[in-house]
N, CA, C and O of each residue as an XYZ file, in Angstrom:
412
protein
N     -23.069     -1.309     43.694
C     -22.889     -1.569     42.275
C     -22.177     -0.386     41.652
O     -22.549      0.762     41.894
N     -21.140     -0.659     40.838
C     -20.358      0.389     40.201
C     -21.051      0.823     38.921
O     -21.291     -0.003     38.041
N     -21.377      2.113     38.801
C     -22.089      2.606     37.624
C     -21.155      3.228     36.602
O     -21.606      3.668     35.545
N     -19.858      3.273     36.895
C     -18.923      3.834     35.931
C     -18.675      2.829     34.813
O     -18.618      1.620     35.038
N     -18.528      3.367     33.596
C     -18.195      2.509     32.464
C     -16.703      2.245     32.469
O     -15.900      3.175     32.540
N     -16.341      1.001     32.397
C     -14.922      0.649     32.352
C     -14.397      0.903     30.949
O     -15.038      0.534     29.965
N     -13.239      1.530     30.855
C     -12.633      1.804     29.552
C     -12.092      0.511     28.969
O     -11.566     -0.340     29.686
N     -12.231      0.377     27.645
C     -11.688     -0.794     26.966
C     -10.175     -0.723     27.012
O      -9.604      0.364     26.916
N      -9.521     -1.853     27.156
C      -8.060     -1.834     27.230
C      -7.448     -1.380     25.909
O      -8.013     -1.607     24.839
N      -6.301     -0.744     25.999
C      -5.593     -0.296     24.799
C      -4.895     -1.483     24.145
O      -4.515     -2.439     24.820
N      -4.732     -1.412     22.832
C      -4.018     -2.447     22.102
C      -2.536     -2.102     22.147
O      -2.167     -0.972     21.828
N      -1.678     -3.040     22.534
C      -0.244     -2.751     22.587
C       0.263     -2.243     21.249
O      -0.103     -2.772     20.200
N       1.105     -1.219     21.284
C       1.677     -0.661     20.061
C       0.806      0.388     19.399
O       1.195      0.935     18.367
N      -0.368      0.690     19.960
C      -1.233      1.720     19.401
C      -1.668      2.649     20.515
O      -1.488      2.356     21.697
N      -2.244      3.776     20.119
C      -2.771      4.702     21.114
C      -4.291      4.651     21.146
O      -4.934      5.509     21.753
N      -4.872      3.634     20.485
C      -6.331      3.529     20.418
C      -6.886      2.957     21.713
O      -6.342      2.010     22.281
N      -7.987      3.558     22.167
C      -8.678      3.072     23.349
C     -10.175      3.255     23.154
O     -10.610      4.033     22.305
N     -10.952      2.539     23.940
C     -12.402      2.703     23.995
C     -13.073      2.721     22.641
O     -12.883      1.801     21.845
N     -13.880      3.781     22.353
C     -14.650      3.846     21.103
C     -13.771      3.807     19.848
O     -14.165      3.229     18.835
N     -12.590      4.416     19.908
C     -11.694      4.391     18.748
C     -11.282      2.965     18.424
O     -11.240      2.572     17.258
N     -10.982      2.203     19.447
C     -10.572      0.823     19.274
C     -11.704     -0.004     18.665
O     -11.473     -0.797     17.752
N     -12.908      0.176     19.162
C     -14.076     -0.547     18.653
C     -14.323     -0.185     17.196
O     -14.581     -1.065     16.375
N     -14.246      1.115     16.862
C     -14.479      1.556     15.487
C     -13.424      0.968     14.548
O     -13.767      0.504     13.460
N     -12.164      0.977     14.942
C     -11.093      0.430     14.125
C     -11.308     -1.059     13.878
O     -11.086     -1.542     12.767
N     -11.739     -1.792     14.907
C     -12.001     -3.225     14.764
C     -13.171     -3.465     13.811
O     -13.125     -4.385     12.995
N     -14.226     -2.637     13.909
C     -15.372     -2.769     13.009
C     -14.959     -2.501     11.565
O     -15.404     -3.199     10.655
N     -14.099     -1.483     11.345
C     -13.620     -1.179     10.000
C     -12.822     -2.351      9.446
O     -12.988     -2.720      8.283
N     -11.956     -2.941     10.268
C     -11.143     -4.069      9.835
C     -12.042     -5.262      9.508
O     -11.839     -5.921      8.488
N     -13.041     -5.553     10.364
C     -13.958     -6.664     10.117
C     -14.729     -6.453      8.820
O     -14.926     -7.399      8.058
N     -15.175     -5.204      8.557
C     -15.913     -4.886      7.336
C     -15.033     -5.130      6.117
O     -15.469     -5.759      5.153
N     -13.798     -4.636      6.152
C     -12.885     -4.793      5.023
C     -12.553     -6.265      4.784
O     -12.485     -6.705      3.636
N     -12.348     -7.025      5.854
C     -11.993     -8.437      5.706
C     -13.160     -9.274      5.180
O     -12.942    -10.366      4.655
N     -14.380     -8.787      5.310
C     -15.516     -9.542      4.793
C     -15.545     -9.538      3.264
O     -16.297    -10.301      2.658
N     -14.726     -8.678      2.633
C     -14.660     -8.602      1.168
C     -13.324     -9.126      0.640
O     -12.899     -8.741     -0.449
N     -12.661     -9.999      1.399
C     -11.337    -10.488      1.028
C     -11.324    -11.196     -0.318
O     -10.266    -11.293     -0.940
N     -12.434    -11.682     -0.775
C     -12.513    -12.452     -2.015
C     -12.647    -11.579     -3.261
O     -12.523    -12.089     -4.374
N     -12.898    -10.272     -3.102
C     -13.055     -9.391     -4.260
C     -11.718     -9.195     -4.973
O     -10.720     -8.874     -4.328
N     -11.683     -9.382     -6.289
C     -10.426     -9.168     -7.008
C     -10.120     -7.672     -7.152
O     -11.030     -6.847     -7.222
N      -8.852     -7.344     -7.194
C      -8.451     -5.962     -7.450
C      -7.135     -5.973     -8.216
O      -6.402     -6.963     -8.207
N      -6.851     -4.862     -8.873
C      -5.619     -4.701     -9.623
C      -4.752     -3.686     -8.914
O      -5.176     -2.553     -8.686
N      -3.526     -4.087     -8.559
C      -2.582     -3.176     -7.924
C      -1.622     -2.646     -8.975
O      -1.195     -3.382     -9.864
N      -1.285     -1.372     -8.870
C      -0.346     -0.749     -9.804
C       0.529      0.242     -9.059
O       0.055      0.985     -8.199
N       1.811      0.246     -9.397
C       2.750      1.233     -8.881
C       3.084      2.145    -10.048
O       3.531      1.677    -11.095
N       2.869      3.445     -9.876
C       3.140      4.409    -10.938
C       4.622      4.744    -10.949
O       5.139      5.335    -10.001
N       5.306      4.362    -12.029
C       6.732      4.598    -12.169
C       6.959      5.481    -13.392
O       6.654      5.070    -14.512
N       7.490      6.688    -13.193
C       7.704      7.574    -14.338
C       8.819      7.042    -15.239
O       9.909      6.729    -14.759
N       8.550      6.941    -16.539
C       9.530      6.468    -17.520
C       9.821      7.625    -18.463
O       8.908      8.230    -19.025
N      11.113      7.926    -18.630
C      11.533      9.063    -19.446
C      11.698      8.677    -20.911
O      12.226      7.608    -21.221
N      11.249      9.542    -21.806
C      11.461      9.384    -23.259
C      11.105      7.990    -23.766
O      11.846      7.411    -24.562
N       9.993      7.455    -23.318
C       9.565      6.117    -23.703
C       8.518      6.230    -24.788
O       7.526      6.940    -24.625
N       8.732      5.528    -25.909
C       7.817      5.595    -27.053
C       7.254      4.211    -27.340
O       7.733      3.213    -26.803
N       6.243      4.159    -28.181
C       5.642      2.878    -28.546
C       6.699      1.970    -29.162
O       6.679      0.761    -28.929
N       7.614      2.524    -29.936
C       8.668      1.697    -30.535
C       9.532      1.037    -29.455
O       9.972     -0.101    -29.622
N       9.776      1.761    -28.332
C      10.515      1.167    -27.209
C       9.727      0.010    -26.592
O      10.299     -1.018    -26.230
N       8.415      0.190    -26.478
C       7.561     -0.850    -25.915
C       7.609     -2.107    -26.771
O       7.666     -3.216    -26.240
N       7.587     -1.945    -28.091
C       7.608     -3.086    -29.006
C       8.954     -3.822    -28.985
O       9.026     -4.996    -29.347
N      10.010     -3.136    -28.563
C      11.342     -3.731    -28.538
C      11.703     -4.341    -27.180
O      12.800     -4.877    -27.022
N      10.801     -4.269    -26.202
C      11.108     -4.812    -24.874
C      11.338     -6.317    -24.932
O      10.571     -7.048    -25.560
N      12.387     -6.767    -24.281
C      12.710     -8.176    -24.155
C      13.135     -8.430    -22.721
O      13.404     -7.480    -21.986
N      13.201     -9.677    -22.307
C      13.678    -10.014    -20.972
C      15.099     -9.475    -20.803
O      15.953     -9.682    -21.665
N      15.344     -8.793    -19.703
C      16.663     -8.236    -19.423
C      16.848     -6.810    -19.910
O      17.892     -6.205    -19.666
N      15.840     -6.260    -20.603
C      15.932     -4.886    -21.081
C      15.955     -3.923    -19.901
O      15.208     -4.097    -18.938
N      16.798     -2.924    -19.974
C      16.871     -1.894    -18.939
C      16.207     -0.637    -19.466
O      16.508     -0.185    -20.570
N      15.298     -0.067    -18.673
C      14.550      1.120    -19.066
C      14.885      2.245    -18.094
O      14.829      2.057    -16.878
N      15.233      3.411    -18.626
C      15.545      4.570    -17.782
C      14.248      5.134    -17.198
O      13.262      5.320    -17.911
N      14.267      5.397    -15.909
C      13.079      5.945    -15.247
C      13.402      7.292    -14.614
O      14.565      7.667    -14.467
N      12.361      8.002    -14.247
C      12.506      9.259    -13.535
C      12.391      9.062    -12.035
O      12.155     10.021    -11.300
N      12.556      7.830    -11.573
C      12.430      7.502    -10.154
C      13.720      7.828     -9.422
O      14.805      7.468     -9.879
N      13.610      8.499     -8.303
C      14.744      8.777     -7.435
C      14.588      7.903     -6.195
O      13.487      7.788     -5.657
N      15.665      7.292     -5.740
C      15.582      6.370     -4.612
C      14.987      6.994     -3.373
O      14.440      6.285     -2.528
N      15.080      8.305     -3.243
C      14.533      8.961     -2.058
C      13.048      9.288     -2.210
O      12.429      9.805     -1.280
N      12.476      8.990     -3.374
C      11.062      9.296     -3.632
C      10.187      8.080     -3.389
O      10.569      6.953     -3.702
N       9.022      8.316     -2.834
C       8.028      7.248     -2.718
C       7.163      7.254     -3.971
O       6.920      8.302     -4.568
N       6.707      6.077     -4.358
C       5.875      5.934     -5.545
C       4.434      5.651     -5.140
O       4.193      4.941     -4.164
N       3.461      6.207     -5.893
C       2.056      5.961     -5.557
C       1.641      4.520     -5.859
O       2.017      3.951     -6.884
N       0.857      3.946     -4.944
C       0.286      2.609     -5.110
C      -1.214      2.764     -5.302
O      -1.891      3.412     -4.504
N      -1.724      2.162     -6.369
C      -3.152      2.272     -6.680
C      -3.791      0.890     -6.709
O      -3.188     -0.080     -7.170
N      -5.015      0.816     -6.211
C      -5.833     -0.389     -6.308
C      -7.075      0.002     -7.098
O      -7.841      0.869     -6.679
N      -7.264     -0.640     -8.235
C      -8.381     -0.308     -9.134
C      -8.423      1.185     -9.424
O      -9.485      1.805     -9.371
N      -7.264      1.760     -9.729
C      -7.088      3.173    -10.094
C      -7.355      4.158     -8.962
O      -7.438      5.360     -9.210
N      -7.490      3.686     -7.738
C      -7.682      4.560     -6.581
C      -6.397      4.578     -5.757
O      -5.880      3.520     -5.399
N      -5.877      5.763     -5.452
C      -4.668      5.871     -4.660
C      -4.921      5.317     -3.261
O      -5.838      5.756     -2.566
N      -4.103      4.352     -2.856
C      -4.278      3.771     -1.519
C      -3.060      3.982     -0.630
O      -3.145      3.811      0.586
N      -1.929      4.350     -1.224
C      -0.748      4.551     -0.393
C       0.479      4.884     -1.209
O       0.415      5.106     -2.419
N       1.602      4.910     -0.505
C       2.897      5.242     -1.107
C       3.869      4.116     -0.792
O       3.825      3.534      0.291
N       4.752      3.809     -1.747
C       5.656      2.681     -1.623
C       7.084      3.072     -1.983
O       7.332      4.137     -2.548
N       8.019      2.186     -1.644
C       9.399      2.315     -2.086
C       9.863      0.946     -2.565
O       9.366     -0.082     -2.105
N      10.822      0.936     -3.495
C      11.341     -0.332     -3.992
C      12.263     -0.972     -2.973
O      12.937     -0.291     -2.201
N      12.277     -2.301     -2.988
C      13.150     -3.062     -2.113
C      13.474     -4.385     -2.813
O      12.610     -4.975     -3.462
N      14.709     -4.845     -2.680
C      15.103     -6.128     -3.243
C      14.948     -7.186     -2.161
O      15.482     -7.051     -1.061
N      14.204     -8.247     -2.491
C      13.984     -9.361     -1.572
C      14.455    -10.620     -2.288
O      13.795    -11.114     -3.202
N      15.598    -11.129     -1.861
C      16.181    -12.274     -2.555
C      16.558    -11.870     -3.968
O      17.350    -10.948     -4.164
N      15.995    -12.558     -4.955
C      16.261    -12.206     -6.352
C      15.053    -11.519     -6.999
O      14.913    -11.513     -8.222
N      14.193    -10.947     -6.169
C      12.980    -10.273     -6.672
C      12.972     -8.810     -6.275
O      13.537     -8.419     -5.254
N      12.318     -8.013     -7.106
C      12.100     -6.599     -6.799
C      10.710     -6.467     -6.217
O       9.736     -6.936     -6.807
N      10.614     -5.828     -5.057
C       9.338     -5.697     -4.363
C       9.101     -4.228     -4.024
O       9.999     -3.398     -4.158
N       7.891     -3.921     -3.588
C       7.599     -2.589     -3.067
C       7.162     -2.723     -1.619
O       6.404     -3.626     -1.265
N       7.645     -1.818     -0.794
C       7.278     -1.775      0.625
C       6.319     -0.617      0.806
O       6.603      0.498      0.370
N       5.187     -0.865      1.444
C       4.206      0.170      1.741
C       4.764      1.070      2.824
O       5.067      0.599      3.920
N       4.908      2.373      2.537
C       5.489      3.303      3.505
C       4.457      4.237      4.120
O       4.666      4.759      5.215
N       3.342      4.450      3.421
C       2.310      5.361      3.932
C       0.968      4.986      3.310
O       0.899      4.639      2.131
N      -0.079      5.057      4.095
C      -1.432      4.774      3.604
C      -2.159      6.097      3.418
O      -2.140      6.964      4.291
N      -2.797      6.233      2.268
C      -3.514      7.491      1.953
C      -4.840      7.545      2.661
O      -5.576      8.521      2.517
C-alpha cells in the first residue's frame, strides 16, 4: 500500500497546486454563494474645473474635460471599497472598462 499523498493536479494556465488550489477553489465557492447580493460599481474619473453649474448644464452629447491620461489605470470600487484597476475601452458603440489589476 502506498502511503505517500498524491499531489493534486495543477490547473492549466496557473501555477497553483495542492493546498493552494484547494484554498483558491474554496474562496471562489464562498464568493459565488453570495452572487445575489447587490453592489454598486464606480470608476473614479478625475474631472478638471467642474462646478455645480457645469453639472446642472449637462445634456446628452456634452463633452467634459477630464484629468485622465490614456496610459493611466483608473480605480474600480464596489460599495466604496477598492477592488481593482481598470482602463477604458470602446466596444462597438459603447464605452467600457477593462479590469487590468485586482487589488
